[in-house]
Structure formats: structure tokens, C-alpha cells
C-alpha positions as CSV (number, residue, x, y, z in Angstrom):
1,M,22.9,-15.3,-12.6
2,K,26.0,-15.5,-10.5
3,A,23.9,-16.5,-7.5
4,I,22.8,-19.7,-9.2
5,G,26.3,-21.1,-9.6
6,R,27.4,-23.8,-12.0
7,G,25.9,-27.1,-10.8
8,A,22.2,-27.8,-11.9
9,A,22.0,-24.2,-13.2
10,S,18.8,-24.7,-15.2
11,T,17.0,-26.3,-12.3
12,K,18.0,-23.5,-10.0
13,A,17.1,-20.8,-12.5
14,A,13.7,-22.4,-13.1
15,T,13.1,-22.5,-9.3
16,L,14.1,-18.8,-8.9
17,W,11.8,-17.8,-11.8
18,S,8.9,-19.7,-10.3
19,F,9.4,-17.8,-7.0
20,A,9.5,-14.5,-8.9
21,N,6.1,-15.4,-10.5
22,L,4.6,-15.7,-7.0
23,A,4.9,-11.9,-6.7
24,Y,2.3,-11.6,-9.5
25,A,0.1,-14.5,-8.5
26,Y,-0.7,-14.0,-4.8
27,P,-1.8,-10.3,-5.1
28,T,-4.1,-11.2,-7.9
29,L,-5.8,-13.8,-5.8
30,I,-6.0,-11.6,-2.7
31,E,-7.1,-8.5,-4.5
32,G,-9.6,-10.4,-6.6
33,S,-11.3,-11.9,-3.6
34,V,-11.3,-8.6,-1.8
35,H,-12.9,-7.0,-4.9
36,D,-15.6,-9.7,-5.1
37,H,-16.5,-9.2,-1.4
38,A,-16.0,-5.5,-0.7
39,G,-15.7,-3.6,-4.0
40,T,-13.2,-1.6,-5.9
41,L,-12.2,0.9,-3.2
42,A,-11.3,-1.9,-0.8
43,M,-9.3,-3.6,-3.6
44,L,-7.3,-0.5,-4.2
45,L,-6.7,0.0,-0.4
46,T,-5.6,-3.7,-0.2
47,D,-3.2,-3.2,-3.1
48,A,-1.6,-0.2,-1.2
49,G,-1.5,-2.2,2.0
50,L,0.3,-5.1,0.3
51,G,2.9,-2.6,-1.0
52,V,3.5,-1.2,2.4
53,A,3.6,-4.7,4.0
54,G,6.2,-5.7,1.4
55,F,8.3,-2.7,2.2
56,C,8.1,-3.4,5.9
57,V,9.2,-7.0,5.4
58,L,12.2,-5.9,3.4
59,M,13.2,-3.3,6.0
60,L,12.7,-6.0,8.8
61,A,14.9,-8.4,6.8
62,T,17.7,-5.8,6.5
63,R,17.5,-5.1,10.2
64,L,17.6,-8.7,11.1
65,L,20.5,-9.4,8.7
66,R,22.3,-6.2,9.9
67,L,22.7,-5.0,6.3
68,R,23.9,-1.4,6.1
69,F,23.3,0.8,3.1
70,K,25.7,3.7,2.6
71,L,24.6,6.8,0.8
72,L,27.1,8.1,-1.8
73,T,28.5,11.3,-0.3
74,G,30.0,12.3,-3.6
75,A,30.9,11.0,-7.0
76,P,34.4,9.7,-7.4
77,A,36.8,12.1,-9.1
78,A,37.0,11.6,-12.8
79,A,40.4,10.6,-14.2
80,T,41.9,13.3,-16.3
81,A,44.0,12.6,-19.3
82,V,47.6,13.7,-19.1
83,E,48.9,15.3,-22.3
């Protein structure tokens, strides 16, 4: 919730939640119409294709925004108690 900030927080939160609900609404509409026209196998393939397309969009966004992800090469050393 830090991304929302202080001003008009409830309006911003409601807007973000409505966008999150789109992630459930549009696949239902797309896959439902595919199932009605082409059957169950086509619907399942469409579901897999939407997942791949979403992943590609996220990877493209990280490339365009030049975000870098660093792999953890090792866990930080644990602090030891001095007796």
C-alpha cells in the first residue's frame, strides 16, 4: 500500500483493485467464447497461450524499463552472538 500514498488513498486503492479484477475477467470472456466456438481443447490451449503472452509482456516491460534482476549468489552471513 505504500505505492498508493496518503492523498485520496481509498479512491486509489479501489482503482488498483478494479485493475486487479481485470486479470480474472478478460480470460473468462476470451476462453468462454473460444470454448463455445471451438471446444475444450482449444480453450485449454488458449489458456496456455494467454499465460505465455502475459509472461512475454512482463519480460518486454522489464527490457524496455531496463530493470535488472540480480540473483542471490549467497546468503548473507549470520550474525554470531559474542559471549
